[in-house]
C-alpha positions as CSV (number, residue, x, y, z in Angstrom):
1,X,-0.1,0.0,0.1
2,X,1.1,3.1,-1.2
3,X,2.2,6.7,1.5
4,X,-0.7,8.3,2.7
5,X,1.1,11.6,1.1
6,X,1.1,10.1,-1.9
7,X,-1.8,8.9,-1.9
8,X,-3.6,12.3,-0.7
9,X,-1.9,14.1,-4.0
10,X,-3.3,11.2,-6.2
11,X,-6.5,10.4,-5.9
12,X,-7.5,11.9,-1.9
13,X,-7.4,15.8,-3.7
14,X,-9.3,15.4,-6.3
15,X,-12.1,13.7,-4.7
16,X,-12.2,16.2,-1.7
17,X,-12.3,18.7,-4.8
18,X,-15.5,17.2,-6.6
19,X,-16.8,16.5,-2.3
20,X,-16.2,20.1,-1.5
21,X,-17.0,21.9,-5.5
22,X,-14.2,24.0,-5.3
23,X,-12.8,25.4,-8.2
24,X,-9.3,26.4,-7.0
25,X,-6.9,23.6,-6.5
26,X,-4.9,26.0,-4.2
27,X,-8.0,26.1,-2.0
28,X,-8.1,21.9,-1.2
29,X,-7.9,21.6,2.2
30,X,-4.8,20.1,3.3
31,X,-2.6,19.2,6.5
32,X,-0.1,21.7,7.2
33,X,1.6,20.0,10.2
34,X,1.0,18.3,13.7
35,X,1.7,19.2,17.0
36,X,2.4,17.1,19.9
37,X,2.3,18.5,22.9
38,X,2.5,16.4,26.8
39,X,2.6,18.7,29.7
40,X,4.7,16.6,32.5
41,X,3.1,16.3,35.7
42,X,5.7,16.4,38.1
43,X,8.5,18.2,35.8
44,X,9.1,20.3,39.5
45,X,9.7,17.4,41.7
46,X,11.8,15.6,40.0
47,X,13.4,16.4,37.2
48,X,14.3,13.5,35.4
49,X,10.3,13.1,34.3
50,X,10.9,15.3,31.5
51,X,14.1,13.9,30.4
52,X,12.2,10.6,30.3
53,X,9.3,12.6,28.7
54,X,11.7,13.8,26.2
55,X,12.8,10.5,25.4
56,X,8.9,8.7,25.0
57,X,8.5,11.5,22.7
58,X,11.3,11.0,20.8
59,X,10.7,7.4,20.0
60,X,6.9,8.2,19.2
61,X,7.7,11.2,16.9
62,X,11.3,10.1,15.5
63,X,12.5,13.7,15.8
64,X,14.1,15.6,19.0
65,X,11.3,17.8,20.8
66,X,11.3,21.2,22.2
67,X,10.9,21.6,26.3
68,X,8.7,23.7,26.9
69,X,9.8,25.9,30.0
70,X,6.6,28.1,32.6
71,X,6.0,31.7,31.3
72,X,4.5,32.9,34.8
73,X,4.8,31.8,38.3
74,X,1.8,30.0,40.0
75,X,2.9,29.5,43.6
76,X,0.2,27.2,44.4
77,X,1.3,24.8,42.0
78,X,5.1,26.3,43.5
79,X,5.5,26.7,39.8
80,X,8.5,29.1,39.4
81,X,9.1,31.4,35.4
82,X,11.1,29.1,33.6
83,X,10.6,25.8,35.1
84,X,10.7,23.2,32.8
85,X,7.4,21.3,32.7
86,X,6.3,19.6,29.2
87,X,8.2,18.6,26.0
88,X,6.8,19.6,22.3
89,X,7.0,18.6,18.6
90,X,5.8,19.8,15.8
91,X,5.5,17.7,12.8
92,X,5.8,18.9,8.4
93,X,6.2,16.9,5.4
94,X,6.6,13.0,5.1
95,X,7.4,12.9,9.1
96,X,3.9,14.4,9.2
97,X,2.5,12.0,7.3
98,X,3.9,9.0,8.6
99,X,2.8,9.5,12.2
100,X,-0.5,10.8,11.0
101,X,-0.7,7.1,9.0
102,X,0.5,5.4,12.8
103,X,-2.4,7.1,14.4
104,X,-4.9,6.2,12.0
105,X,-4.0,2.3,11.3
106,X,-2.1,1.9,14.3
107,X,-2.4,3.6,17.3
108,X,-6.2,4.2,17.0
109,X,-7.5,1.0,16.6
110,X,-5.3,-0.3,19.8
111,X,-7.7,1.7,22.0
112,X,-10.0,-0.3,24.0
113,X,-13.5,-0.1,23.4
114,X,-12.3,2.6,20.3
115,X,-15.8,3.0,18.7
116,X,-14.5,6.3,16.1
117,X,-13.1,9.6,17.6
118,X,-15.6,12.5,18.3
119,X,-16.3,15.1,16.2
120,X,-16.7,17.9,18.5
121,X,-13.1,18.7,19.0
122,X,-12.5,20.4,16.2
123,X,-11.9,24.9,16.9
124,X,-13.9,26.7,14.4
125,X,-11.3,27.0,12.1
126,X,-10.7,22.9,11.0
127,X,-8.2,21.9,12.9
128,X,-8.9,18.9,15.1
129,X,-7.5,18.2,19.1
130,X,-7.0,14.5,19.8
131,X,-5.9,13.3,23.6
132,X,-4.5,10.6,24.7
133,X,-4.9,10.1,28.7
134,X,-1.9,7.6,28.4
135,X,0.9,7.7,25.7
136,X,1.2,4.1,25.9
137,X,-0.8,3.2,23.4
138,X,1.8,4.0,20.8
139,X,3.5,0.7,19.3
140,X,7.1,2.2,20.0
141,X,7.0,2.3,23.9
142,X,8.0,0.0,25.5
143,X,5.0,-1.3,28.4
144,X,7.0,-2.6,31.3
145,X,9.3,0.7,30.9
146,X,6.5,2.6,31.9
147,X,6.4,4.1,35.4
148,X,3.8,6.3,35.3
149,X,1.2,7.0,32.8
150,X,1.1,10.7,30.9
151,X,-1.1,12.1,28.9
152,X,-0.5,13.9,25.5
153,X,-1.8,15.9,22.5
154,X,-2.1,15.6,19.1
155,X,-3.5,18.6,17.6
156,X,-3.9,18.2,13.9
157,X,-3.4,22.0,11.5
158,X,-5.3,22.0,8.4
159,X,-5.7,24.7,5.6
160,X,-9.0,23.7,6.2
161,X,-11.8,27.0,6.1
162,X,-14.3,25.0,8.5
163,X,-15.0,22.2,10.7
164,X,-17.1,20.7,7.8
165,X,-14.5,21.3,5.4
166,X,-11.5,19.4,8.0
167,X,-13.6,17.2,8.6
168,X,-14.1,16.2,5.5
169,X,-10.7,16.0,4.8
170,X,-9.7,14.0,8.1
171,X,-12.5,11.3,6.8
172,X,-10.9,11.1,3.4
173,X,-7.3,10.2,5.1
174,X,-9.1,7.2,6.9
175,X,-10.0,8.9,10.2
176,X,-13.3,6.8,11.9
177,X,-15.2,9.6,13.8
178,X,-18.4,8.3,15.6
179,X,-21.6,8.3,14.3
180,X,-23.4,11.3,16.7
181,X,-22.8,14.9,15.3
């Protein structure tokens, strides 16, 4: 089977153009980037948690993550400005399509009782946010090496004008959504 990027360029783009009634081929919705984000629990208490999260993120995405620092101090969380609190990766091009294909074909079906992802997680401009309660659903992660469950968020940024175009794009790419609106 051919890669998702090739399939999009050869067939999916033309199908979307006719389905959405778009005349200009440059206006066809496409995925521009995927942002993978992980806020690390207890990062302030133990600095090794950030290193573990960065190593896991590197395994999952195939790209070294950027360490995110706190922008302001919050006394109730014992958080100071500049403390390391998370990791993030921005994927584009071939890595982006390969990651999306892995999420669609391998990761989502591995989730227990998976019937599709919610249709309501669009932001109004065709971008989609998907959260995982723990990153151990990815096949690269060794279950025995995971000390604590850590959540992660995936944001799929598209060039769609609205949620309907974003939904049509993701469905054409093979993302399974729930039946109810």
